[in-house]
PyMOL Python script that loads the backbone (N, CA, C, O; Angstrom):
from pymol import cmd

cmd.read_pdbstr("""\
ATOM      1  N   VAL A   1       0.885  -1.144  -0.170  1.00  0.00           N
ATOM      2  CA  VAL A   1      -0.064   0.027  -0.024  1.00  0.00           C
ATOM      3  C   VAL A   1       0.885   1.214  -0.033  1.00  0.00           C
ATOM      4  O   VAL A   1       0.580   2.267  -0.592  1.00  0.00           O
ATOM      5  N   GLY A   2       2.029   1.030   0.590  1.00  0.00           N
ATOM      6  CA  GLY A   2       2.929   2.360   0.684  1.00  0.00           C
ATOM      7  C   GLY A   2       3.520   2.560  -0.619  1.00  0.00           C
ATOM      8  O   GLY A   2       3.682   3.703  -1.045  1.00  0.00           O
ATOM      9  N   PHE A   3       3.909   1.383  -1.391  1.00  0.00           N
ATOM     10  CA  PHE A   3       4.642   1.646  -2.802  1.00  0.00           C
ATOM     11  C   PHE A   3       3.518   2.302  -3.754  1.00  0.00           C
ATOM     12  O   PHE A   3       3.851   3.114  -4.617  1.00  0.00           O
ATOM     13  N   THR A   4       2.296   1.955  -3.584  1.00  0.00           N
ATOM     14  CA  THR A   4       1.281   2.428  -4.635  1.00  0.00           C
ATOM     15  C   THR A   4       0.855   3.957  -4.348  1.00  0.00           C
ATOM     16  O   THR A   4       0.466   4.685  -5.262  1.00  0.00           O
ATOM     17  N   VAL A   5       0.949   4.351  -3.125  1.00  0.00           N
ATOM     18  CA  VAL A   5       0.741   5.753  -2.834  1.00  0.00           C
ATOM     19  C   VAL A   5       1.973   6.617  -3.161  1.00  0.00           C
ATOM     20  O   VAL A   5       1.835   7.786  -3.521  1.00  0.00           O
ATOM     21  N   THR A   6       3.070   6.085  -3.046  1.00  0.00           N
ATOM     22  CA  THR A   6       4.362   6.844  -3.291  1.00  0.00           C
ATOM     23  C   THR A   6       4.604   6.900  -4.841  1.00  0.00           C
ATOM     24  O   THR A   6       5.127   7.891  -5.351  1.00  0.00           O
ATOM     25  N   THR A   7       4.240   5.894  -5.520  1.00  0.00           N
ATOM     26  CA  THR A   7       4.313   5.935  -7.015  1.00  0.00           C
ATOM     27  C   THR A   7       3.326   6.977  -7.660  1.00  0.00           C
ATOM     28  O   THR A   7       3.656   7.772  -8.539  1.00  0.00           O
ATOM     29  N   ILE A   8       2.125   6.873  -7.132  1.00  0.00           N
ATOM     30  CA  ILE A   8       1.127   7.740  -7.828  1.00  0.00           C
ATOM     31  C   ILE A   8       1.274   9.272  -7.484  1.00  0.00           C
ATOM     32  O   ILE A   8       0.850  10.164  -8.219  1.00  0.00           O
ATOM     33  N   ARG A   9       1.976   9.496  -6.181  1.00  0.00           N
ATOM     34  CA  ARG A   9       2.041  10.882  -5.773  1.00  0.00           C
ATOM     35  C   ARG A   9       3.406  11.343  -6.459  1.00  0.00           C
ATOM     36  O   ARG A   9       3.610  12.532  -6.707  1.00  0.00           O
ATOM     37  N   ASP A  10       4.221  10.459  -6.718  1.00  0.00           N
ATOM     38  CA  ASP A  10       5.502  10.884  -7.396  1.00  0.00           C
ATOM     39  C   ASP A  10       5.367  11.088  -8.925  1.00  0.00           C
ATOM     40  O   ASP A  10       6.105  11.834  -9.568  1.00  0.00           O
ATOM     41  N   VAL A  11       4.377  10.372  -9.433  1.00  0.00           N
ATOM     42  CA  VAL A  11       4.171  10.356 -11.003  1.00  0.00           C
ATOM     43  C   VAL A  11       3.013  11.488 -11.304  1.00  0.00           C
ATOM     44  O   VAL A  11       2.933  11.972 -12.433  1.00  0.00           O
ATOM     45  N   THR A  12       2.307  11.807 -10.472  1.00  0.00           N
ATOM     46  CA  THR A  12       1.126  12.754 -10.672  1.00  0.00           C
ATOM     47  C   THR A  12       1.602  14.153 -10.537  1.00  0.00           C
ATOM     48  O   THR A  12       1.284  14.961 -11.409  1.00  0.00           O
ATOM     49  N   PRO A  13       2.334  14.521  -9.529  1.00  0.00           N
ATOM     50  CA  PRO A  13       2.861  15.921  -9.282  1.00  0.00           C
ATOM     51  C   PRO A  13       4.064  16.227 -10.219  1.00  0.00           C
ATOM     52  O   PRO A  13       4.279  17.399 -10.527  1.00  0.00           O
ATOM     53  N   ILE A  14       4.771  15.338 -10.635  1.00  0.00           N
ATOM     54  CA  ILE A  14       5.909  15.635 -11.527  1.00  0.00           C
ATOM     55  C   ILE A  14       5.616  15.922 -12.947  1.00  0.00           C
ATOM     56  O   ILE A  14       6.219  16.825 -13.528  1.00  0.00           O
ATOM     57  N   PRO A  15       4.609  15.110 -13.607  1.00  0.00           N
ATOM     58  CA  PRO A  15       4.266  15.346 -14.992  1.00  0.00           C
ATOM     59  C   PRO A  15       3.369  16.648 -15.004  1.00  0.00           C
ATOM     60  O   PRO A  15       3.494  17.490 -15.892  1.00  0.00           O
ATOM     61  N   HIS A  16       2.560  16.755 -14.085  1.00  0.00           N
ATOM     62  CA  HIS A  16       1.522  17.890 -14.008  1.00  0.00           C
ATOM     63  C   HIS A  16       2.482  19.244 -13.911  1.00  0.00           C
ATOM     64  O   HIS A  16       2.360  20.171 -14.711  1.00  0.00           O
ATOM     65  N   ASN A  17       3.360  19.242 -12.931  1.00  0.00           N
ATOM     66  CA  ASN A  17       4.183  20.347 -12.558  1.00  0.00           C
ATOM     67  C   ASN A  17       5.253  20.695 -13.484  1.00  0.00           C
ATOM     68  O   ASN A  17       5.661  21.848 -13.616  1.00  0.00           O
ATOM     69  N   GLY A  18       5.788  19.506 -14.243  1.00  0.00           N
ATOM     70  CA  GLY A  18       7.014  19.485 -15.116  1.00  0.00           C
ATOM     71  C   GLY A  18       6.600  19.968 -16.463  1.00  0.00           C
ATOM     72  O   GLY A  18       7.379  20.566 -17.204  1.00  0.00           O
ATOM     73  N   CYS A  19       5.356  19.698 -16.771  1.00  0.00           N
ATOM     74  CA  CYS A  19       4.930  19.899 -18.140  1.00  0.00           C
ATOM     75  C   CYS A  19       4.420  21.386 -18.306  1.00  0.00           C
ATOM     76  O   CYS A  19       4.252  21.894 -19.415  1.00  0.00           O
ATOM     77  N   ARG A  20       4.186  22.047 -17.099  1.00  0.00           N
ATOM     78  CA  ARG A  20       3.671  23.592 -17.098  1.00  0.00           C
ATOM     79  C   ARG A  20       4.774  24.534 -16.803  1.00  0.00           C
ATOM     80  O   ARG A  20       4.701  25.662 -17.292  1.00  0.00           O
ATOM     81  N   PRO A  21       5.806  24.209 -16.052  1.00  0.00           N
ATOM     82  CA  PRO A  21       6.893  25.200 -15.947  1.00  0.00           C
ATOM     83  C   PRO A  21       7.539  25.737 -17.279  1.00  0.00           C
ATOM     84  O   PRO A  21       7.841  26.930 -17.299  1.00  0.00           O
ATOM     85  N   PRO A  22       7.768  24.997 -18.349  1.00  0.00           N
ATOM     86  CA  PRO A  22       8.198  25.425 -19.495  1.00  0.00           C
ATOM     87  C   PRO A  22       7.359  26.624 -20.209  1.00  0.00           C
ATOM     88  O   PRO A  22       7.905  27.433 -20.961  1.00  0.00           O
ATOM     89  N   LYS A  23       5.919  26.651 -19.878  1.00  0.00           N
ATOM     90  CA  LYS A  23       5.210  27.738 -20.332  1.00  0.00           C
ATOM     91  C   LYS A  23       5.345  29.016 -19.458  1.00  0.00           C
ATOM     92  O   LYS A  23       5.244  30.156 -19.910  1.00  0.00           O
ATOM     93  N   LYS A  24       5.566  28.727 -18.254  1.00  0.00           N
ATOM     94  CA  LYS A  24       5.630  29.889 -17.321  1.00  0.00           C
ATOM     95  C   LYS A  24       7.169  30.601 -17.563  1.00  0.00           C
ATOM     96  O   LYS A  24       7.394  31.799 -17.388  1.00  0.00           O
ATOM     97  N   ARG A  25       7.985  29.779 -17.922  1.00  0.00           N
ATOM     98  CA  ARG A  25       9.435  30.281 -18.156  1.00  0.00           C
ATOM     99  C   ARG A  25       9.505  31.162 -19.489  1.00  0.00           C
ATOM    100  O   ARG A  25      10.353  32.036 -19.667  1.00  0.00           O
ATOM    101  N   ARG A  26       8.580  30.847 -20.334  1.00  0.00           N
ATOM    102  CA  ARG A  26       8.487  31.624 -21.653  1.00  0.00           C
ATOM    103  C   ARG A  26       7.884  32.965 -21.402  1.00  0.00           C
ATOM    104  O   ARG A  26       8.241  33.974 -22.011  1.00  0.00           O
ATOM    105  N   VAL A  27       7.059  32.945 -20.586  1.00  0.00           N
ATOM    106  CA  VAL A  27       6.371  34.259 -20.117  1.00  0.00           C
ATOM    107  C   VAL A  27       7.309  35.316 -19.283  1.00  0.00           C
ATOM    108  O   VAL A  27       6.834  36.377 -18.879  1.00  0.00           O
TER     109      VAL A  27
END
""", "prot")
cmd.dss("prot")
cmd.show_as("cartoon", "prot")
cmd.util.cbc("prot")
cmd.orient("prot")
């Protein structure tokens, strides 16, 4: 149960916040 919560929390915040930073840096 600990591995599933760590993988989903580490994979959701990274792709969502990692794909949007490039647009904020251009502005």
